[in-house]
N, C-alpha and C positions, 0 to 999 in steps of 0.2 A: 587402486592403490594397494600396494603390497609391501610389507616390511618383513625382514627376517632377523632372528637372533640365532644363537647357537642351536637352540632346541625347538624354536617356535616360528610359525608364520602368522603374521597379523594381516588380515585382509578384510575387505568390506563384506558385510553380511549379504545374504540373499535369502529368499523365502525357503530355499532348500535346507537352511540351517535350523528350521523350526524344531524338529524333533530333538536334536542335541541340546538346543538352547532351552527348550521346555523342561528337559530332564534336570537342568541346573536351576532355572528360575522357579520351578514348581516345588522344589525340595525345601521342606520346612527348616532343616538345619542350615542349609546354605543361605536361606533368606531370613534367618533369625533376627537380623538387625533391620529388617524392613517391617512395615506394618503387617504384611501378610505375604505368603508365597504367591506367585503369579498363576493365574489360570490360563487357559489356552488363548483367550481373547487378549489378555494383557501381554502375553508373550508375543503374539503376532503383532500387536501394536508397538512393542519394544523394537522389533525389527523394522517396522515401517517408520518409526520415529528416527531411527538411525539412518535409514535410507534418505529421509528428508534432511537430516543434519549433513550428510555427505554433500547433497546438492546445495544447501544454504551456506554452509561454512567451509566445506572442503575436508571435514573430519567429523567424527562421531565415535561411538564405541565400535571397535573392530573385532571380528571373530578371531579368537586365539586358537590356532591349530597346532597340534603336536606333530612335528616333522616325522617322528619315528613311526606314527600310525596313520597320519593324515586325518585324524579325528578332531572335531571341535571340542575343546576342553574348557572354554570360557569366552570372556570378552574383556577388552581393555581399550581405553581410548579417552578422547576428550569430548566433553559436553559443556555447554554453558549452563551453569546452575545458579539458583538463587541461594546464596550463602549469606545468611543474616541480612537480607534486604539488598544485597548487591549481586548483580549478574556477572559471574566470574568464570573463567575457564577452569575446568576441573578434570583431573585424571581419575577415572573410575575403573573398577575391575570386579569381575566375578569369575571364580574358577570352580569347576566341578569338584565337589568334596573328595572324589576319588583321587584327586591330584594335589590335595592340600599338602603343605609343609615340604614341598620339593623346590621352592623358589621360583615357580612359574609366574606368579603375580608380580614378584619383584623384577624378573627378567623382562616381562611384557611392559610393565610400567616404566622401567628404565628406558626401553626403546621408544616408548611413546613420549616420555619427557624429552629425550634428545631430539626426536622428530619435531616436537612442539617448538622448541627454541630455535631449531634450524629453519623452520618453515612458517613461523608467524612473527608478528611484530610485538606480541605481548612481552612484558618484562617480568611477569610472575605467573606461576601456575599453582593451583591449589588442589588439595584433596580434603574432603570433609566427610565425617562419619559419625555414627552414634558412638557415644563415649564408651560403650561396652565392646566395641568392635576392635579387639586387640590385634587381630590379623591385619586389618586394614591400616591401622596407624603404624603397625610394625613395618609394613610394606612402604608406607610413606617415609618413615625414618630411614629405612634401608636405601632409599633413593635420594637421600640428601635433604629431605624436607624437615622443617622444624615446626613445632606447634606454635601458631601465631595467635590463636583465639580459641575461646570456649564460650558458648552462648546457649541460653535456653531456647529450645526448639520444640514446638508442639508435636512434630513428627518423630523426633528422636529423644525427647526429654531434654537431653543436653547433647549438643554437637561439638566435636573437636574439629578445628581447622588447622591444617598443615600447609606449608607452602615452601617453594624454592624460587628465588629470583634468578633472572638471567645472569647477573654478576656472580651469584653463588654457584650456579651451574658451570659457568666458564672456568671456575677454579677447580672443579672436580672432574671435568671431562679429560680423557687422556689426550 
């Protein structure tokens, strides 16, 4: 599976992505909204989990590659997440902090959102995040999502939930 935007390629992970991904997921600033940065084992398991998701669901988090350099700068995709007790499809993303504030998460998430509605039967997709993660909920809003829930979450203290329905998406796509 491979998708392209103006500046990005989204493709399935491989174990060759380990070093670039580890640079992102082991960084304390990038992972400040997680309980802790990832170690080598957790990063390897992240790739393996996504390889399993591709086989089981036909999607997962995809490697985000900058066309200009061919380098991996993050991930973005769809996973099934436990959101306040419900297992729901979620768009998630991580971008290397060297590339923050350039619209890459928004660009990748928009492509994933469009792929999701074109290729699945779900009527709604979600993004959830720790209430302090301004970058993440700003990306959700930029992609047409609205805040639909806020709940106490032992992992995040408080989680915000954003979503967009298929009907809402159809009104904003060109």
